[in-house]
C-alpha positions in Angstrom: 18.5 20.6 5.5 16.2 22.6 3.2 15.3 26.1 4.2 11.8 26.7 5.6 10.9 28.5 2.4 12.1 25.7 0.2 10.4 23.2 2.5 7.1 25.1 2.2 7.2 25.3 -1.6 8.1 21.6 -1.8 5.3 20.6 0.4 2.8 22.7 -1.5 4.1 21.5 -4.8 3.7 17.9 -3.5 0.1 18.5 -2.5 -0.8 20.1 -5.7 0.9 17.6 -8.0 -0.1 14.4 -6.0 -3.7 15.5 -5.2 -4.7 17.5 -8.2 -1.8 17.4 -10.7 -2.0 16.6 -14.4 0.9 15.2 -16.3 0.8 14.1 -19.9 2.9 11.0 -20.5 3.1 8.4 -23.3 0.1 6.2 -23.4 0.9 2.5 -22.5 -2.1 0.7 -23.8 -5.7 2.0 -23.9 -7.0 -0.5 -21.4 -10.0 1.5 -20.4 -11.0 2.5 -23.9 -10.9 -1.1 -25.2 -13.4 -2.1 -22.4 -15.8 0.5 -23.7 -15.4 -0.4 -27.4 -16.0 -4.0 -26.6 -19.1 -3.3 -24.6 -20.4 -0.8 -27.1 -21.7 1.4 -24.3 -21.7 5.1 -23.6 -18.2 6.6 -23.0 -19.3 8.4 -19.8 -17.5 6.8 -16.9 -19.0 9.4 -14.6 -21.1 12.6 -14.6 -20.2 15.4 -12.2 -22.9 17.9 -11.6 -24.1 17.4 -15.2 -20.6 17.5 -16.6 -19.6 14.1 -18.2 -16.2 12.4 -17.7 -15.3 10.3 -20.7 -13.0 7.2 -21.0 -12.0 8.2 -24.6 -8.2 8.2 -25.3 -7.8 12.0 -24.9 -10.0 12.4 -21.9 -9.1 13.6 -18.4 -9.7 10.2 -17.0 -7.4 8.6 -19.7 -4.7 11.1 -19.0 -4.7 10.4 -15.3 -4.7 6.6 -16.1 -1.7 7.0 -18.4 0.2 8.8 -15.7 -0.6 6.3 -12.9 0.1 3.3 -15.3 3.5 4.6 -16.3 4.4 5.4 -12.7 3.4 1.9 -11.6 5.3 0.3 -14.5 8.5 2.2 -13.7 8.2 1.5 -9.9 7.5 -2.2 -10.4 10.1 -2.7 -13.1 7.6 -5.0 -14.9 6.4 -4.5 -18.5 2.9 -5.8 -17.8 0.6 -5.0 -14.9 -1.8 -7.5 -13.3 -5.5 -7.0 -14.0 -6.3 -6.3 -10.3 -3.6 -3.6 -10.2 -4.9 -2.2 -13.5 -8.4 -1.9 -12.0 -7.0 -0.1 -9.0 -5.1 2.4 -11.2 -8.3 3.1 -13.2 -10.2 3.7 -9.9 -7.5 6.1 -8.8 -7.7 7.8 -12.2 -11.4 8.3 -11.9 -11.1 9.7 -8.4 -8.4 12.1 -9.5 -10.6 13.2 -12.5 -13.6 13.8 -10.2 -11.5 15.8 -7.8 -10.1 18.0 -10.5 -13.5 18.5 -12.1 -15.1 19.6 -8.7 -12.2 22.1 -8.1 -12.6 23.7 -11.5 -16.4 23.8 -11.2 -16.1 25.5 -7.8 -13.5 28.0 -9.2 -15.8 28.9 -12.0 -18.7 29.7 -9.6 -16.4 31.7 -7.5 -15.1 33.7 -10.5 -11.5 32.4 -10.2 -10.0 33.1 -13.6 -6.6 33.5 -15.2 -5.9 36.2 -17.8 -5.0 34.9 -21.3 -1.7 36.6 -21.3 -0.7 34.8 -18.1 -1.5 31.5 -19.6 0.4 32.2 -22.8 3.4 33.4 -20.8 3.4 30.1 -18.9 3.2 28.1 -22.1 6.2 30.0 -23.5 8.2 29.7 -20.2 7.6 25.9 -20.2 9.0 25.6 -23.7 6.1 24.1 -25.5 7.1 25.9 -28.7 10.8 26.3 -28.0 13.3 25.7 -30.8 16.3 26.9 -32.7 17.8 28.4 -29.5 14.7 30.5 -28.8 12.0 30.2 -26.1 9.4 30.7 -28.8 9.9 29.4 -32.3 7.2 30.9 -34.6 7.8 28.1 -37.2 7.2 25.4 -34.6 4.1 27.2 -33.4 2.7 27.5 -36.9 3.3 23.8 -37.6 1.5 22.7 -34.4 -2.1 21.6 -35.1 -4.8 23.9 -33.8 -6.4 21.1 -31.7 -3.0 20.5 -29.9 -2.6 24.3 -29.3 -6.1 24.3 -27.7 -5.3 21.3 -25.5 -2.1 22.8 -24.3 -3.8 26.1 -23.5 -6.7 24.5 -21.7 -4.4 22.2 -19.6 -2.1 25.1 -18.5 -5.1 27.4 -17.9 -6.8 24.8 -15.7 -3.6 24.1 -13.7 -3.1 27.8 -13.1 -6.7 28.1 -11.9 -6.2 25.2 -9.5 -3.0 26.7 -8.1 -4.8 30.1 -7.6 -7.8 28.3 -6.0 -5.4 26.5 -3.6 -3.5 29.7 -2.7 -6.6 31.8 -2.1 -8.4 29.3 0.0 -5.7 27.4 1.8 -2.4 29.0 1.2 -2.6 31.8 3.8 -3.3 29.5 6.8 -2.0 31.0 10.1 -0.5 29.0 13.0 -0.1 30.1 16.6 2.8 29.6 19.0 0.5 27.4 21.1 -0.3 25.2 18.2 3.3 24.7 17.2 4.4 24.0 20.7 1.6 21.4 21.1 2.6 19.9 17.8 6.2 19.7 19.0 5.2 18.0 22.3 3.0 15.5 20.3 5.9 14.6 18.0 8.7 14.7 20.6 6.9 13.2 23.6 7.4 9.6 24.4 7.5 6.9 27.0 10.2 4.3 27.6 9.2 0.8 28.6 10.6 -2.6 29.2 8.5 -5.6 28.2 8.3 -9.3 27.7 6.6 -11.0 24.8 5.1 -14.4 25.7 4.7 -16.0 22.4 2.3 -18.8 21.5 4.9 -20.6 19.5 7.4 -20.8 22.4 6.9 -24.6 22.5 9.3 -27.3 23.7 11.4 -29.0 21.1 10.2 -32.4 22.2 6.6 -31.4 21.4 7.6 -29.8 18.1 9.6 -32.8 16.9 6.8 -35.2 17.8 4.3 -33.1 15.9 6.7 -32.9 12.9 7.1 -36.7 12.8 3.4 -37.4 13.2 2.3 -35.0 10.4 4.7 -35.4 7.5 2.2 -34.2 4.9 2.1 -30.7 6.5 5.8 -30.3 5.7 5.9 -31.8 2.3 7.1 -29.3 -0.3 7.5 -29.2 -4.0 8.0 -26.8 -6.9 5.6 -26.6 -9.8 4.4 -24.5 -12.7 0.9 -24.2 -14.0 -1.2 -22.8 -16.8 -4.5 -21.3 -15.7 -7.5 -20.7 -18.0 -10.2 -19.1 -16.0 -13.5 -19.7 -17.8 -13.0 -21.7 -21.0 -12.8 -25.5 -20.4 -12.7 -26.3 -24.1 -9.7 -23.9 -24.6 -8.0 -25.4 -21.5 -8.3 -29.0 -23.0 -6.9 -27.8 -26.3 -3.9 -26.3 -24.5 -3.5 -29.5 -22.4 -3.3 -31.5 -25.7 -0.7 -29.0 -27.0 1.4 -29.4 -23.9 1.2 -33.2 -23.8 2.3 -33.2 -27.5 5.5 -31.4 -26.6 6.1 -31.1 -22.8 9.3 -29.2 -23.3 7.3 -26.2 -24.6 5.3 -25.9 -21.3 7.0 -22.7 -20.3 6.6 -21.1 -23.8 2.9 -22.1 -23.9 2.4 -20.8 -20.3 3.8 -17.4 -21.3 1.5 -17.3 -24.3 -1.7 -18.7 -22.9 -1.9 -18.6 -19.1 -4.3 -16.2 -17.5 -2.5 -16.1 -14.2 0.0 -13.5 -12.9 2.8 -16.1 -13.1 2.5 -16.3 -16.9 5.6 -14.1 -17.4 7.6 -16.7 -15.4 6.4 -19.5 -17.5 3.8 -20.4 -14.9 6.5 -21.0 -12.2 4.9 -21.0 -8.7 8.1 -21.5 -6.9 8.2 -23.9 -3.9 5.1 -24.4 -1.8 3.6 -26.6 0.9 0.4 -28.6 0.5 -1.7 -26.1 2.6 -0.4 -23.2 0.5 -2.7 -24.2 -2.4 -6.4 -25.1 -2.6 -7.0 -28.8 -1.9 -7.9 -29.8 -5.4 -4.7 -28.3 -6.8 -2.4 -29.8 -4.1 -3.9 -33.3 -4.2 -3.0 -33.5 -7.9 0.3 -31.6 -7.8 1.8 -33.6 -4.9 1.1 -36.9 -6.8 3.3 -35.8 -9.7 7.0 -36.6 -10.1 9.5 -34.2 -11.6 8.6 -33.2 -15.2 5.2 -35.0 -15.1 2.2 -33.1 -16.5 -1.2 -33.3 -14.8 -4.6 -33.8 -16.4 -6.9 -30.8 -16.2 -7.5 -29.7 -12.6 -10.6 -27.7 -11.8 -10.6 -25.3 -8.8 -12.5 -22.1 -7.8 -10.0 -20.2 -9.9 -10.5 -22.0 -13.1 -8.8 -24.8 -15.1 -5.2 -25.7 -14.3 -2.5 -27.7 -16.1 0.3 -28.5 -13.7 3.9 -29.4 -14.3 6.1 -30.7 -11.5 9.5 -28.8 -11.6 10.7 -30.8 -8.6 9.4 -34.0 -7.0 7.6 -33.6 -3.7 9.5 -34.2 -0.5 9.3 -33.6 3.2 11.4 -30.7 4.3 14.0 -31.4 7.0 13.0 -30.5 10.5 15.7 -27.8 11.0 14.7 -26.0 7.7 11.0 -26.4 8.4 11.1 -25.2 12.1 9.3 -21.9 11.5 6.6 -23.8 9.6 6.4 -26.5 12.3 5.8 -23.8 15.0 3.2 -22.2 12.9 1.3 -25.4 12.2 1.5 -26.6 15.8 0.2 -23.3 17.0 -2.6 -23.3 14.5 -3.8 -26.8 15.3 -3.4 -26.5 19.0 -4.6 -22.9 19.5 -6.6 -23.4 22.6 -3.7 -25.3 24.3 -1.0 -22.7 23.5 -3.3 -19.7 24.5 -4.1 -21.4 27.9 -0.3 -22.0 28.5 0.5 -18.4 27.8 -2.4 -17.0 29.8 -1.2 -19.1 32.8 2.3 -17.7 32.6 0.9 -14.1 32.2 -1.2 -14.5 35.4 1.7 -15.7 37.3 4.0 -12.8 36.2 1.3 -10.2 36.8 0.5 -11.6 40.3 4.2 -11.3 41.3 5.0 -8.0 39.5 1.9 -6.0 40.2 2.3 -6.1 44.0 5.9 -5.0 43.7 6.8 -3.5 40.2 10.4 -3.1 41.2 10.7 -6.9 41.1 9.6 -7.1 37.4 12.9 -8.8 36.5 12.4 -11.5 39.1 8.8 -12.1 38.2 9.8 -12.7 34.6 12.9 -14.8 35.3 10.8 -17.7 36.6 9.9 -18.5 33.0 13.3 -17.7 31.6 12.0 -14.9 29.3 14.0 -12.1 27.8 13.2 -8.5 28.8 13.4 -6.0 26.0 13.9 -2.3 26.7 12.8 0.4 24.3 14.0 4.0 23.7 11.3 6.7 24.0 8.4 5.7 21.7 5.7 7.9 20.3 2.0 7.3 20.1 2.6 5.7 16.7 4.8 3.0 18.2 8.0 4.3 16.7 11.2 5.8 18.2 11.3 9.6 18.5 13.2 10.8 15.4 15.2 13.4 17.4 16.6 10.5 19.4 18.2 9.4 16.1 16.3 6.1 16.3 13.9 5.5 13.4 13.8 1.7 13.6 10.2 0.6 14.2 9.4 -1.6 17.3 8.3 -4.5 15.1 6.6 -6.4 17.9 4.7 -3.4 19.0 3.8 -1.8 15.7 0.1 -1.9 14.5 -1.1 -2.5 18.0 -3.1 0.5 19.1 -4.3 -1.3 22.3 -0.7 -1.6 23.5 0.2 2.0 22.8 -3.0 3.3 24.4 -2.3 1.2 27.5 1.3 2.4 27.7 0.2 6.0 27.6 -2.4 5.4 30.3 0.0 3.6 32.6 2.0 5.7 35.2 5.7 5.6 35.4 7.0 2.6 37.4 3.8 0.7 37.0 3.0 -2.6 35.2 0.7 -2.8 32.2 -0.9 -5.7 30.4 -1.5 -8.3 29.3 -2.0 -7.1 25.7 -3.1 -9.8 23.4 -1.7 -10.0 19.9 -2.0 -12.5 17.1 1.2 -14.2 18.2 1.1 -13.9 22.0 0.7 -11.6 25.0 2.8 -8.6 26.1 3.4 -7.4 29.7 5.3 -4.2 30.2 6.6 -1.7 32.8 6.8 2.0 32.1 10.3 3.2 32.9 10.0 6.9 32.2 8.8 9.7 29.9 10.5 12.4 27.9 10.2 15.9 29.3 9.6 19.0 27.2 12.9 20.4 26.0 12.8 24.1 25.4 16.2 24.2 23.7 15.2 21.5 21.2 11.9 23.3 20.6 13.6 26.6 19.8 16.0 24.9 17.4 13.2 23.2 15.4 10.4 25.8 15.8 10.7 27.3 12.3 10.8 23.9 10.6 7.9 22.6 12.7 5.9 25.8 11.9 6.2 25.1 8.2 5.4 21.4 8.6 2.4 22.1 10.8 1.1 24.8 8.5 1.3 22.4 5.5 -0.7 19.9 7.6 -3.3 22.4 8.4 -3.6 23.4 4.7 -3.9 19.8 3.7 -6.6 19.1 6.3 -8.5 22.2 5.2 -8.4 21.1 1.6 -9.5 17.6 2.5 -12.4 19.0 4.5 -13.4 21.2 1.6 -13.2 18.3 -0.8 -15.2 15.9 1.4 -17.9 18.6 1.7 -17.9 19.1 -2.1 -18.3 15.3 -2.6 -21.2 15.1 -0.2 -23.0 18.0 -1.9 -22.2 17.1 -5.5 -24.5 15.2 -7.9 -22.2 12.4 -9.1 -23.2 9.5 -11.3 -20.4 7.0 -11.0 -20.4 4.3 -13.8 -17.0 2.8 -12.9 -18.4 -0.7 -12.0 -20.6 -0.7 -15.0 -17.5 -0.2 -17.2 -14.8 -2.2 -15.3 -16.6 -5.0 -13.4 -14.6 -8.2 -13.0 
C-alpha cells in the first residue's frame, strides 16, 4: 500500500491533472476547426469575462480537445470516433477551457504570480531543450522558433500558477478526529439482510410456450447489413444503383459511403429481432432472403439500403427463452404485476406478524432467499470485509437502501418495487464500530478524507465562480447537430 504521503500527492496530482490539467498531444484531426471554416463564422467558441476562447488549431480549446480525443481513441481501440462522441469530447474540452480560464483570471486578480526564474527552471527540468547528454542544449534552444518558446513558457507558467492557486486556497485543509471517525463509520457501517425477489418474469413454462407458439414474429431473427445516407435521397439512389450493379461490393461501398456508426464493419448490424428496429426497416429486412438487396427504405434516421446476410428465421424456444419472458412480461404487464403483488401481500401478512417465520412465509411460493454480507448505503459490500462484488439486484435502487437503513434489526421491510419485480427483506444485523480497525486505517482515512474536503472546496469555489462570471457560450452555434 502506498504511504500516506504518496497517497496524498497522487490524489492531488489526479485532481490537478484531471480537473485543470493541460497536456499537449499530437492532433488527430481538426474536427472543430473545420466546422468553423465551413461556416465562415467568428472563431470565438466562448467569451469568459471579456476574454475570448478560440477554436483555432493552437487554442486552449483545441489543445484540450486533442487530449480528450487521443485518450478516447486509445481507450476505445478504434481509429475513428462517432460524431455523437466527438461532440461530447468537444463539450468537455470547452468546459475544461472555461474552468482553466476562470482559475487564471482569479489568480491574476489575487496577485498570484510565479517568478520568471522558477518557470525557466521548470522548463529545463522537464527537458524541453535537453540534448547531447545535457539538461539544456544551447544549440537546440537557439534553433527553437521564438513562437514555440513563448508557448512553452506560457503553458508552464500558467500550470505553476494553477498549482500555487490550488495549494494556497485548498491545500492546507484541516481535518478533525471527529470528522475522520465519522467518515470511518460511514464507510465501514453496514446492515446485513436476507431477501426474496419476486420477479415479474417468473411465469409458468406452459404460459411461456403458448405465448411463443402464438407469436412467432416476435421471435423471428435475422442478420443484415445496411448503408445509411441521412439527408440526401439522390445520393442514396446513386449508391443503390452502384450496389445493385455489383452486390459483392456492398461491404466496400458501405465502408466508403455509409453515414452510420456501422460503416467500419461494412454496415453489419449483427443479428436482431423485428422489434429491435424501427417498423419500416424491419418490414423490408424480414422479407429479404440471404444476399438479397432491398430497395431504398426511408425511416426517421434517413435512407437505408439493406442486405440480408442471413435469411430470417424463428429462434428456437430454448435459445429465445430470455426474450420470450421479456416479451410476455411487456405485453401482459398488468397481469404479471397483479400476480406478484398478490404473492407479496401474502408473504408480508404472514411474516410481519412473526418475523422469525420469514423462511416459512416465503416457502409457500417456493422462492429462494438470498443473504447478503454487510452492505453500505451505496448498496455494495463493505470493502474491509473483502467483498467488493456489487449486489446486482439491489444496486441503483435508493428506495431499497433507504428502507433497509430505516428498518430495525429483526424486522421485515418492503415491498420495494423495481422495474423487474418486488423485493421483501428482513434485517439480520448491523456492523458495530470497531476501534481496532479504525486505528489501523486512521492515517489512510485521514488523507482520503482531506482530499475529499479539498475537492469539495474547489468544486464550491468553481460553481460560485461560474455563477458570478459573465460567460458567452457559443458551443451550440458552432457544433449544433
